[in-house]
DOROKE-307745 format. One line per 4 residues: their letters; for each residue x, y, z of N, C-alpha, C, CB. Coordinates in steps of 0.05 Angstrom, whole numbers, plus 5000, padded with zeros to 4 digits. Each point is the difference from the previous one (the first is absolute). Glycine has a CB too. Layout:
N
a) X:Y:Z:X:Y:Z:X:Y:Z:X:Y:Z; ... .
END
This chain:
318
mrdf) 0590:2845:6693:4988:5024:5011:4994:4995:5030:4981:5014:4955; 5028:5003:5062:4995:4995:5029:4982:5022:5012:5044:4978:5003; 4948:5042:4981:4981:5020:5009:4974:4995:4985:5037:5034:5010; 4941:4966:5006:4973:4996:4988:4983:5023:5009:5005:4949:5000 .
vdhl) 4982:5064:4981:4987:5026:5005:4971:4996:5007:5031:5022:4968; 4961:4992:5053:4972:5002:5009:4989:5024:4986:5008:4977:5045; 4973:5019:4936:4988:5022:4985:4974:5009:5014:5020:4982:4958; 4975:5011:5067:4977:5007:5016:4975:4983:4992:5018:5046:5004 .
dsvd) 4976:4952:4970:4977:4983:4992:5009:4972:4992:4976:5041:4986; 5050:4955:5012:5011:4973:4993:5029:5000:5007:4967:4994:4963; 5044:4981:5038:5029:4997:5007:5012:4983:4978:4991:5003:5050; 5034:5003:4943:5014:4984:4980:5000:4970:5008:5029:5039:4989 .
vvdg) 4966:4944:4991:5001:4971:5004:5029:4992:5006:4960:4993:4970; 5043:4990:5051:5026:4989:5007:5003:4974:4984:5001:5021:5047; 5014:4978:4932:5003:4976:4983:5029:4993:4997:4958:5012:4976; 5047:4962:5023:5027:4991:4997:5001:4971:4991:5014:5032:5035 .
vikv) 5009:4957:4966:5005:4972:4992:5018:4987:5020:4994:5011:4951; 4999:4964:5057:5018:4985:5018:5010:4975:4985:4974:5016:5041; 5052:4979:4962:5012:4978:4986:5002:4976:5020:5026:5032:4969; 4963:4946:5023:4998:4976:5018:5015:4976:4988:4956:5017:5017 .
dpsd) 5061:4971:4998:5013:4975:4993:4985:4978:5015:5046:5022:4991; 4937:4962:4996:4983:4981:5014:5015:4975:5009:4962:5017:4973; 5063:4980:5021:5014:4975:5006:5004:4995:5030:5023:5005:4956; 4977:5017:5060:5005:4997:5028:4976:5007:5018:5048:5011:4990 .
lngr) 4928:4988:4998:4976:5008:5015:4990:4977:5017:4988:5032:4964; 5017:4943:5029:4990:4977:5015:4970:5001:5006:5046:4997:5020; 4939:5009:4959:4971:5000:5003:4989:5026:5012:5003:4951:5004; 5014:5067:5004:4990:5025:5011:4992:5019:4978:5029:4994:5040 .
kvfv) 4958:5028:4968:4991:5020:4981:5015:5026:5003:4954:4979:5000; 5043:5039:4980:5013:5026:5002:4978:5021:5000:5041:4983:4975; 4961:5035:5044:4980:5022:5003:5015:5027:5000:4969:4969:5027; 5016:5051:4966:5010:5028:5002:4978:5016:5015:5028:4996:4957 .
ylac) 4982:5021:5061:4980:5017:5013:5010:5029:4999:4986:4963:5030; 4995:5055:4972:5005:5029:5003:4988:5008:5026:5001:5009:4950; 5015:5003:5068:4990:5007:5026:5006:5030:5006:5007:4953:5016; 4973:5060:4995:5004:5027:5011:4999:4997:5030:4978:5023:4960 .
afry) 5043:4986:5053:5002:4996:5029:5010:5025:5014:5009:4951:4992; 4984:5050:5034:5010:5022:5017:5020:4988:5020:4957:5027:4995; 5067:4982:5004:5021:4991:5019:5002:5021:5022:5025:4975:4964; 4971:5016:5061:5001:5019:5022:5022:4993:5020:4951:5007:4995 .
gsde) 5069:4978:4996:5024:4993:5015:5021:4990:4982:4972:4990:5040; 5053:5013:4967:5022:4991:4983:5004:4970:5001:5022:5045:5006; 4993:4944:4975:5005:4972:5000:5013:4990:5026:5004:5002:4950; 5012:5015:5062:5015:4992:5024:4981:4995:5024:5039:5026:4983 .
ldvi) 4937:4985:5015:4981:4997:5022:4982:4975:4997:5000:5049:5005; 5003:4937:4972:4984:4976:4995:5012:4977:5017:4988:5015:4953; 4997:4978:5068:5010:4979:5018:4979:4979:5004:5029:5034:5023; 4979:4942:4985:4983:4977:5005:4977:4997:4980:5011:5005:5048 .
glsf) 4996:5000:4927:4980:4997:4979:4980:5022:4997:5006:4952:5007; 4997:5070:5009:4982:5022:4999:5010:5021:4981:4985:4991:5047; 5001:5014:4932:5008:5019:4980:4986:5027:5004:5010:4963:4967; 5005:5059:5032:4988:5026:5003:4991:5010:4972:5028:5010:5041 .
rrdi) 4954:4975:4947:4991:5005:4973:4972:4991:4997:5047:4996:4982; 4936:5020:5007:4972:4993:4996:4992:5003:4971:4990:5014:5047; 5000:4964:4941:4991:5002:4972:4975:5016:4998:5021:4956:4991; 4979:5063:4991:4976:5016:4995:4983:4987:4977:5024:5042:5015 .
wvqr) 4990:4948:4965:4987:4987:4977:5019:4980:4988:4972:5042:4991; 5018:4934:5002:5017:4979:4988:4984:4987:4978:5025:4992:5044; 4988:5003:4934:4987:4984:4978:5020:4979:4991:4971:5039:4986; 5020:4936:5011:5018:4978:4992:4990:4988:4974:5011:4991:5048 .
vqvy) 5008:4999:4935:4993:4986:4976:5018:4976:4998:4984:5042:4977; 5006:4936:5012:5016:4976:4994:5010:5003:4972:4975:4971:5033; 5052:5026:4963:5011:5002:4973:5009:4974:4989:5014:5046:5011; 4993:4935:5007:5008:4973:4991:4991:4979:5020:5040:5020:4976 .
pptg) 4948:4958:5014:4992:4996:4972:4978:5020:4992:5012:4950:5004; 4987:5057:4971:4980:5019:4991:4972:4990:5006:5030:5015:4964; 4953:5003:5044:4972:4992:5008:4982:4998:4976:5007:5023:5044; 5002:4985:4933:4983:5000:4976:4984:5025:4996:4997:4952:5006 .
esin) 5006:5067:5013:4986:5025:4998:5012:5017:4978:4988:4999:5049; 4996:5012:4934:5009:5016:4978:5012:5027:5010:4965:4979:4970; 5059:5028:5020:5014:5024:5008:5005:5017:4975:5021:4977:5040; 4969:5048:4961:5006:5019:4979:5027:5013:5005:4951:5009:4993 .
ktpm) 5069:4982:4992:5027:5009:5005:5004:5028:4989:5016:4953:4997; 4999:5063:5018:5007:5027:4992:5024:4999:4982:4981:5019:5042; 5024:5002:4942:5024:5000:4984:5026:4996:5016:4976:5031:4968; 5024:4980:5056:5024:4997:5017:5004:4970:5007:4993:5046:5019 .
qesl) 4985:4940:4988:5002:4972:5006:5009:4983:4975:4964:5006:5036; 5025:5002:4942:5008:4986:4975:5030:5002:4996:4955:5009:4980; 5056:5015:5025:5029:5004:4997:5016:4983:5020:4990:5047:4983; 5000:4953:5042:5014:4984:5021:4998:4970:4995:4990:5036:5032 .
lkka) 4988:4955:4957:4997:4972:4995:5019:4990:4978:4952:5003:5014; 5054:5015:4967:5020:4993:4980:5027:4995:5012:4974:5026:4966; 5033:4990:5054:5026:4997:5014:5000:4976:5018:5006:5049:4998; 4971:4946:5015:4999:4978:5020:4997:4972:4987:4980:5032:5032 .
geqg) 5010:4968:4944:4996:4974:4986:4977:4984:5011:5049:5000:4990; 4952:4974:5007:4978:4982:5007:4995:5000:5030:5010:4972:4960; 5010:5036:5056:4997:5000:5029:4988:5025:5011:5038:4969:5002; 4954:5049:4981:4988:5026:5009:4970:4997:5003:5037:5025:4977 .
ypfs) 4952:4987:5045:4971:5000:5005:4992:5028:5009:5001:4951:5013; 4978:5060:4973:4992:5027:5006:4982:5002:5025:5004:5010:4951; 4995:5013:5062:4982:5005:5022:4993:5030:4999:5019:4962:5029; 4959:5044:4983:4992:5029:5002:4982:5004:5024:5004:5005:4950 .
fqmp) 4997:5020:5060:4983:5007:5023:4988:5028:4994:5029:4972:5032; 4946:5031:4977:4987:5026:4998:4995:5010:5029:4979:4988:4955; 5035:5032:5052:4997:5011:5027:4974:5017:5001:5050:5000:5008; 4936:4999:5015:4977:5018:5003:5009:5029:5004:4973:4962:5020 .
tnlp) 5009:5057:4975:5007:5028:5002:5001:5011:5028:4980:5006:4956; 5010:4978:5064:4999:5010:5027:5025:4993:5017:4951:4996:4997; 5069:4992:4991:5025:4994:5014:5017:5025:5003:4998:4953:4983; 5016:5050:5039:5018:5023:5003:5024:4998:4981:4987:5004:5048 .
csvs) 5026:5019:4947:5024:4999:4984:5023:4992:5018:4982:5036:4969; 5041:4958:5019:5024:4992:5015:5009:5024:5016:5013:4966:4964; 4992:5030:5061:5009:5021:5018:5018:4988:5022:4958:5028:4991; 5063:4986:5016:5018:4991:5021:5000:5021:5022:5028:4975:4968 .
lqpg) 4975:5016:5057:5004:5018:5023:5030:5002:5004:4956:4988:5022; 5054:5036:4974:5029:5004:5000:5013:4991:5027:4994:5038:4968; 5025:4945:5031:5013:4991:5025:5018:5022:5011:4999:4953:4984; 5008:5044:5042:5018:5019:5013:5029:4994:4992:4968:5005:5038 .
pnda) 5051:5012:4969:5028:4996:4993:5012:4974:5009:5004:5049:5001; 4986:4941:5022:5012:4975:5012:4982:4976:4996:5022:5028:5033; 4956:4975:4952:4983:4977:4995:5012:4982:4978:4959:5027:5014; 5037:4947:4990:5010:4981:4980:4977:4983:4990:5045:4999:5022 .
gkac) 4959:4987:4956:4980:4982:4989:4981:5015:4981:5003:4973:5042; 4977:5012:4950:4981:5010:4980:4982:5021:5013:5001:4957:4976; 4993:5064:5010:4983:5022:5011:4971:4991:5002:5031:5034:4980; 4955:4977:5039:4971:4995:5002:4986:5014:4977:5003:4996:5051 .
gvdf) 4973:4995:4942:4985:5012:4979:4984:4980:4984:5034:5036:4999; 4955:4973:4979:4984:4984:4982:5018:4992:4976:4957:5022:5014; 5044:4952:4981:5015:4991:4977:4985:4979:4984:5043:5009:5024; 4966:4986:4952:4988:4981:4981:5021:4980:4992:4966:5034:4983 .
evkg) 5027:4940:5018:5019:4979:4993:4988:4979:4982:5022:5007:5044; 4992:4987:4934:4993:4977:4983:5018:4977:5008:4986:5030:4961; 5002:4947:5045:5016:4977:5010:4991:4975:4985:5005:5022:5046; 5015:4964:4944:4996:4973:4989:5009:4979:5019:5005:5018:4954 .
yian) 4980:4960:5049:5008:4980:5019:4990:4972:4992:5000:5035:5036; 5014:4945:4973:4993:4972:4995:4986:4989:5025:5039:4994:4967; 4938:4994:5029:4985:4990:5023:4980:4979:4991:5006:5044:5025; 4983:4941:4994:4979:4981:4994:4973:5014:4997:5025:4964:5024 .
eadn) 4971:5057:4992:4975:5016:5000:5007:5029:4999:4976:4965:5026; 5005:5051:4964:5005:5028:4996:5004:5015:5026:4973:4998:4958; 5010:4995:5062:5001:5015:5026:4994:4981:5022:4986:5042:4977; 5035:4944:5033:4997:4982:5022:5019:5008:5022:4987:4962:4969 .
adev) 5003:5048:5053:5016:5011:5022:5018:4979:5012:4965:5033:5009; 5028:4941:4989:5016:4979:5012:5022:4989:4981:4960:4988:5026; 5039:5021:4949:5020:4990:4982:5025:5017:5002:4965:4983:4968; 5058:5005:5035:5026:5014:5002:5012:5003:4972:5007:4982:5046 .
iekk) 4997:5043:4945:5011:5005:4974:5029:5010:5004:4954:5011:4980; 5065:4975:5010:5028:5007:5003:5007:5025:4983:5011:4952:5010; 5008:5063:5000:5008:5025:4987:5009:4995:4971:5012:5019:5045; 5002:4958:4951:5011:4993:4973:4978:4995:4980:5040:4981:5022 .
dtcr) 4935:5014:4988:4977:4995:4983:4983:5025:4995:5000:4953:5016; 5012:5070:4989:4985:5025:4996:5017:5020:4985:4975:4992:5043; 5012:5027:4945:5014:5024:4989:4981:5023:5002:5027:4972:4968; 4984:5052:5036:4983:5023:5006:5010:5025:4986:4988:4979:5044 .
lmir) 4994:5038:4950:5006:5026:4987:4982:5021:5013:5014:4977:4956; 4999:5044:5055:4985:5023:5010:4992:5019:4978:5024:4995:5044; 4951:5013:4956:4991:5020:4980:4989:5024:5015:4990:4963:4966; 5002:5057:5019:4991:5024:5013:4974:5010:4986:5047:5012:5013 .
kiqf) 4934:4996:5003:4975:5012:4989:5002:5030:5006:4972:4957:5008; 5026:5058:4970:5004:5029:5002:4978:5016:4987:5049:4991:5000; 4950:5034:5006:4981:5019:4988:5015:5024:4989:4963:4984:5030; 5027:5027:4948:5011:5025:4990:4978:5022:5002:5031:4975:4968 .
apan) 4978:5049:5032:4981:5023:5002:4983:5000:4975:5033:5027:5028; 4941:4979:4976:4982:5002:4977:5007:5024:4983:4964:4978:5026; 5028:5020:4948:5007:5022:4982:4986:5026:5007:5005:4966:4964; 4971:5033:5047:4985:5024:5007:5002:5005:5030:4969:4993:4960 .
nkag) 5043:5029:5047:5002:5008:5028:4977:5018:5008:5050:4996:4998; 4939:4999:5026:4978:5016:5010:5010:5025:5014:4972:4959:5004; 5010:5061:4999:5007:5024:5015:5006:4993:5029:4971:5027:4970; 5047:4987:5042:5009:4994:5027:4980:5008:5021:5046:5006:4984 .
pkad) 4958:4985:5040:4981:5006:5022:5004:5028:5011:4999:4951:5012; 4981:5058:5002:5001:5026:5013:4988:4997:5028:4997:5026:4956; 5015:4987:5064:4990:4998:5027:5003:5027:5014:5012:4951:5002; 4971:5055:5017:5002:5025:5014:4990:4997:5029:4994:5026:4957 .
itkq) 5014:4992:5060:4992:5000:5028:4998:5028:5010:5021:4955:5007; 4959:5051:5010:4998:5026:5013:5001:4995:5030:4972:5019:4962; 5046:4995:5051:5004:4996:5029:4999:5026:5015:5028:4960:4990; 4956:5040:5031:4998:5024:5017:5013:4993:5027:4958:5016:4976 .
fmms) 5058:5002:5035:5014:4996:5025:4987:5015:5023:5043:4993:4974; 4963:4998:5050:4990:5014:5023:5012:5028:5001:4995:4956:5025; 4991:5062:4986:5009:5028:5003:5002:5014:4973:5024:4987:5042; 4964:5001:4937:5001:5013:4974:4972:4997:4988:5050:4990:4993 .
dkpv) 4939:5032:4997:4973:4999:4989:4999:4994:4970:4987:5032:5035; 5037:4965:4953:5001:4994:4971:5018:4976:4995:4993:5049:4989; 5002:4936:4989:5015:4975:4995:5023:5003:4982:4957:4976:5007; 5058:5001:4989:5020:4997:4979:4989:4979:4981:5039:5013:5031 .
hlea) 4964:4992:4944:4990:4982:4979:5024:4990:4984:4955:5024:4998; 5047:4949:5000:5021:4987:4984:4988:4983:4978:5030:5000:5040; 4980:5005:4936:4991:4984:4977:5024:4990:4985:4957:5026:4996; 5043:4948:4996:5022:4989:4985:4989:4982:4977:5030:5002:5041 .
slek) 4985:4996:4938:4992:4983:4977:5024:4989:4985:4957:5027:4996; 5038:4951:4990:5021:4988:4983:4991:5003:4971:5014:4968:5037; 5005:5032:4945:4994:5003:4972:4986:4975:4988:5039:5031:4996; 4969:4946:5014:4989:4975:4989:4999:4978:5021:5019:5013:4955 .
eiyy) 4969:4965:5038:4995:4978:5019:5024:4981:5002:4951:5004:4991; 5063:4992:4986:5022:4980:4998:5025:5015:4992:4968:4963:4988; 5054:5030:5027:5026:5010:4993:5019:4977:4994:4992:5040:5030; 5028:4965:4954:5020:4980:4994:5021:5000:5022:4992:5005:4950 .
hget) 5021:4971:5053:5022:4998:5019:5022:5020:4993:4989:4951:5008; 5020:5064:5012:5021:5020:4995:4990:5027:4991:5029:4963:4989; 4945:5039:5005:4989:5025:4991:4995:5019:5023:4978:4976:4962; 5028:5050:5034:4995:5020:5021:4970:5005:5003:5045:5021:4990 .
itvk) 4946:4980:5035:4972:5005:5006:4997:5029:5007:4993:4952:5016; 4990:5062:4969:4994:5028:5005:4974:5003:5015:5025:5013:4958; 4977:5000:5066:4976:5004:5017:4993:5029:5000:5012:4960:5029; 4964:5046:4961:4991:5028:5001:4986:5006:5026:4994:5000:4950 .
vkin) 5015:5021:5064:4990:5006:5026:4989:5029:5001:5034:4968:5020; 4942:5034:4992:4988:5026:5005:4995:5003:5030:4979:5001:4953; 5029:5021:5058:4996:5005:5029:4987:5028:5003:5039:4970:5013; 4939:5030:5001:4987:5026:5008:5000:5001:5030:4970:5001:4958 .
nett) 5049:5015:5053:5004:5001:5028:4986:5024:5012:5044:4977:4995; 4932:5019:5015:4984:5022:5011:5005:5003:5031:4966:4993:4963; 5050:4989:5048:5005:5001:5029:5021:5021:5007:4988:4951:5003; 5018:5051:5022:5021:5018:5010:5026:4986:5002:4966:5026:5025 .
kvvk) 5035:4947:4968:5025:4985:5001:5015:5003:4974:4979:4968:5032; 5047:5026:4969:5017:5000:4976:5006:4971:4993:5020:5045:5012; 4975:4948:4962:5009:4974:4990:5030:5001:4995:4953:4990:4979; 5063:4996:5036:5029:5003:4999:5013:4981:4980:4999:5015:5047 .
kikv) 4988:4964:4946:5012:4981:4981:4978:4983:4988:5044:5000:5026; 4963:4988:4952:4982:4981:4986:5015:4974:4996:4975:5038:4976; 5013:4940:5032:5013:4974:4999:4985:4982:4981:5018:5005:5047; 4996:4983:4934:4988:4981:4981:5013:4973:5006:4990:5036:4964 .
sveq) 4993:4944:5042:5010:4974:5007:4986:4979:4983:5009:5015:5047; 5007:4965:4945:4989:4978:4983:5002:4974:5016:5013:5023:4957; 4965:4963:5046:4999:4975:5016:4989:4978:4982:4995:5025:5044; 5015:4951:4961:4990:4976:4985:4981:4984:5018:5043:4999:4973 .
ltnv) 4935:4993:5016:4981:4983:5014:5000:4972:4989:4971:5041:5010; 5033:4939:5006:5000:4973:4992:4979:4984:5015:5049:5003:4989; 4932:4985:4997:4980:4984:5012:5008:4970:4998:4964:5035:4989; 5039:4952:5033:5007:4972:5001:4975:4985:5011:5050:5010:5006 .
vlys) 4939:4973:4977:4976:4984:5008:5009:4971:5001:4967:5034:4978; 5036:4956:5046:5008:4972:5003:4979:4987:5018:5050:5010:4994; 4956:4989:5032:4981:4990:5019:4982:5023:5010:5031:4964:5014; 4979:5061:4983:4984:5024:5006:5010:5021:4981:4993:4988:5049 .
sdty) 4992:5034:4950:5007:5022:4981:5016:5021:5016:4959:4991:4971; 5066:5013:5021:5017:5019:5013:5010:5021:4979:5014:4966:5035; 4989:5059:4974:5010:5021:4984:5026:5011:5012:4953:5012:4984; 5068:4988:5000:5026:5010:5009:5006:5027:4985:5016:4952:5010 .
vkav) 4993:5067:5005:5006:5026:4989:5030:5005:5003:4954:5018:5011; 5059:4989:4967:5029:5005:5001:5005:5028:4987:5011:4950:4998; 5004:5067:5016:5008:5025:4988:5020:4996:4979:4991:5024:5043; 5005:4988:4934:5018:4997:4977:5018:5024:4996:4966:4970:4978 .
csee) 5022:5054:5024:5016:5024:4999:4984:5023:5012:5024:4984:4959; 4991:5036:5050:4987:5023:5013:5018:5025:4996:4978:4970:5034; 5009:5052:4960:5015:5025:4997:4985:5023:5013:5019:4983:4957; 4997:5035:5056:4988:5024:5012:5009:5024:4983:5000:4979:5046 .
fget) 4980:5038:4949:5005:5024:4984:4997:5025:5018:4984:4976:4958; 5033:5043:5038:5002:5023:5019:4980:5023:4995:5046:4988:5004; 4935:5008:4977:4981:5021:4995:4983:5006:5025:4999:4986:4951; 4996:5039:5054:4983:5008:5022:4975:5014:4989:5040:5005:5031 .
vnas) 4939:4993:4985:4975:5013:4993:4991:5016:5025:4986:4963:4966; 5017:5063:5032:4994:5017:5023:4970:5000:5005:5039:5028:4990; 4954:4983:5034:4972:5003:5007:4985:5016:4979:5012:4996:5049; 4964:4996:4945:4983:5014:4981:5013:5002:4972:4980:5026:5038 .
stle) 5034:4952:4954:5014:5000:4975:4993:4974:4985:5037:5029:5018; 4970:4970:4956:4996:4976:4984:5026:4992:4987:4952:5013:4992; 5048:4962:4999:5023:4989:4985:4989:4980:4980:5032:5007:5039; 4978:4995:4937:4994:4980:4979:5026:4993:4986:4952:5018:4994 .
ksfq) 5056:4957:5009:5026:4991:4990:5001:4971:4995:5022:5038:5024; 4995:4953:4958:5004:4971:4994:5026:4991:5013:4975:5004:4957; 5024:4972:5055:5024:4988:5013:5005:4974:4987:4990:5023:5044; 5036:4970:4954:5007:4975:4987:5015:4981:5018:5002:5025:4957 .
itpl) 4992:4949:5040:5013:4979:5016:5002:4975:4983:4982:5020:5043; 5040:4965:4961:5005:4976:4983:5006:4976:5018:5018:5029:4963; 4963:4953:5040:5005:4975:5015:5016:4981:4984:4958:5006:5025; 5065:4984:4986:5018:4982:4987:5007:4977:5018:5018:5037:4972 .
lann) 4982:4939:5016:5009:4977:5015:5029:5002:5008:4966:4972:4977; 5050:5041:5006:5029:5003:5005:5005:5014:5027:5008:5002:4950; 4973:5014:5059:5004:5014:5025:4988:4984:5024:4998:5043:4975; 4992:4933:5019:4988:4984:5021:5010:4971:4999:4960:5029:4997 .
kekr) 5064:4967:4994:5011:4973:4996:5001:4983:5026:5026:5018:4961; 4977:4995:5062:5004:4986:5025:4975:5000:5017:5048:5011:4998; 4930:4998:4991:4975:5002:5015:4985:4973:4999:4997:5050:4990; 5003:4937:5033:4988:4973:5002:4970:5001:4997:5038:4986:5029 .
glsv) 4950:4996:4955:4972:4997:4998:4987:5017:4979:5000:4990:5047; 5016:5025:4938:4989:5016:4978:4991:4982:4977:5030:5039:5013; 4947:4966:4975:4990:4983:4978:5013:5009:4974:4957:4992:5025; 5054:4989:4961:5012:5006:4974:4990:4979:4979:5041:5020:5022 .
dgrl) 4960:4988:4953:4992:4981:4979:5017:4974:5003:4988:5038:4968; 4999:4939:5028:5014:4975:5004:5025:4997:4983:4956:4980:5010; 5065:5011:5003:5026:4997:4986:5002:4972:4988:5021:5033:5031; 4995:4965:4947:5010:4974:4990:5030:5001:5003:4961:4993:4967 .
kded) 5050:4991:5050:5029:5000:5007:5006:5027:5013:5011:4968:4962; 5011:5045:5029:5009:5025:5012:4996:5024:4983:5034:4973:5024; 4947:5027:4959:4996:5022:4982:4988:5024:5015:4994:4969:4962; 5008:5054:5026:4989:5024:5012:4970:5000:5000:5041:5026:4986 .
thlf) 4947:4989:5032:4971:5000:5001:4990:5028:5008:5000:4951:5013; 4975:5052:4994:4988:5026:5006:4983:4998:5025:5000:5012:4951; 4993:5012:5059:4980:5002:5021:4974:4989:4990:5023:5040:5020; 4960:4949:4998:4976:4986:4991:4975:5017:5004:5023:4957:5010 .
lvik) 4964:5049:4969:4973:5010:4998:4990:5022:5019:4993:4956:4985; 4990:5037:5034:4983:5021:5012:5016:5018:5019:4961:4969:4997; 5038:5057:4998:5014:5020:5015:4980:5022:5008:5044:4990:4976; 4961:5023:5047:4985:5023:5008:5019:5024:5005:4964:4970:5020 .
tfif) 5028:5053:4971:5015:5024:5004:4986:5017:5022:5017:5000:4952; 4998:5008:5068:4988:5016:5022:5012:5028:4999:4994:4958:5028; 4989:5062:4977:5009:5028:5001:4993:5011:5028:4995:5006:4949; 5026:5003:5065:4996:5010:5028:5006:5030:5000:5011:4955:5020 .
ifsd) 4973:5061:4994:5007:5028:5005:5001:5005:5030:4980:5014:4956; 5001:4975:5059:5001:4998:5029:4998:4971:5007:4979:5046:5006; 5027:4947:5019:5000:4972:5008:4973:4986:4995:5035:5011:5034; 4944:5004:4968:4973:4988:4997:4986:5011:4975:4998:4993:5049 .
vtve) 5016:5018:4933:4989:5010:4974:5014:4985:4978:4988:5047:5019; 5000:4931:4972:5012:4982:4981:4980:4991:4979:5033:4985:5035; 4976:5013:4940:4983:4987:4980:5016:4977:4988:4975:5043:4990; 5012:4937:5000:5013:4977:4987:4989:4996:4972:5008:4979:5045 .
lplt) 5010:5013:4937:4993:4996:4972:5011:4973:4991:5000:5049:4991; 4982:4932:5001:5010:4974:4991:5010:5002:4971:4967:4977:5030; 5054:5007:4964:5010:4997:4973:5012:4973:4997:5009:5049:4997; 4997:4943:4978:5011:4974:4994:5026:5003:4984:4954:4980:5000 .
lmsp) 5066:5005:5008:5025:4999:4985:5000:4975:4983:5025:5025:5036; 4980:4978:4938:5001:4977:4982:5022:5004:4979:4951:4993:5007; 5054:4986:4978:5019:5002:4978:4985:5004:4974:5032:4970:5024; 4979:5046:4957:4988:5003:4974:5002:4974:4984:5010:5049:5000 .
kpag) 4971:4947:4983:5001:4976:4983:5023:5003:4980:4950:4993:5005; 5067:4986:4993:5023:5002:4981:4990:5003:4972:5028:4972:5031; 4988:5043:4953:4993:5004:4972:5001:4974:4985:5018:5046:5002; 5001:4936:5004:5002:4974:4987:5010:4980:5020:5009:5022:4956 .
ecrv) 4981:4954:5042:5008:4979:5019:5017:4979:4986:4958:5007:5025; 5064:4985:4989:5017:4979:4991:4995:4975:5017:5035:5033:4985; 4956:4946:5003:4993:4976:5015:5022:4980:4999:4952:5008:4989; 5054:4981:5034:5020:4978:5002:4985:4975:5009:5038:5032:5011 .
ynii) 4962:4947:4973:4985:4976:5006:5016:4981:5016:4975:5006:4957; 5011:4980:5061:5013:4981:5018:4988:4972:4996:5009:5036:5033; 5008:4944:4968:4992:4972:5000:5006:4989:5028:5008:4994:4950; 4971:4995:5063:5005:4986:5025:5006:4971:4994:4969:5032:5025 .
ii) 5052:4958:4986:5009:4973:4993:5000:4981:5025:5028:5020:4962; 4961:4957:5035:5002:4979:5020:5017:4978:4987:4955:5011:5023 .
END
């Protein structure tokens, strides 16, 4: 299993088995670590020993020689140990609930190398000490497996947000009132978003068009807190609202990653290899009628929880 679910109040335990052949260890030990890291540069930019990667959270365990610590094996580990035989050693990690989920920043069409973003890695390695910066560990003495921390939409969806604005213009003694609302707080990837709009135009101006725009907000907290805004989709509707008139209508828009494949820096659910993925989480919908008459509605894009899960077990081998 390479996907581990964040249930908000807990996270699936990352458990596995590593197979160790002690004949070539020469007195060294075998460790396994689970690391959550933020990569902010591709592998090609790693020069003079400087890595564009920052560990957010790391946990290490010694698996060989056994420390004598009692381990409650899961049924999955018991099954793997039967396959690995006497050289199999179990390990497990419990991630805290405050870690981010796996997310990638979509590279541009001409970008090469590993995408920036948050990833999770299980790594087995042979060393004299668990964490010694001066010890050189050869690549042949390591093995690694990328995993993914994900979330599914909760079973109970909350009522959607509502926002309104009243704007009065110069040379007009009466205002225009704009109100917009969403049906729910969470939408599934690929689902059409219906925006209910009410306009009461008491001015002498004519509302000539209504624009609905969806933007993605990404908060990157590294050395400082930065927020990046990326337009995901936008549609203009030709409905007009004459002076001293009203309009009440629903408009539909569908944000899709398929329409943004070449947009650099867009946040998407973390990938494993080249599989398909989705737009990531926090989105805002904007409704414009005049340049300075705008309301915004936050929403979240998530995947529904699968009806049944098929687990594929992995053995890490040294």
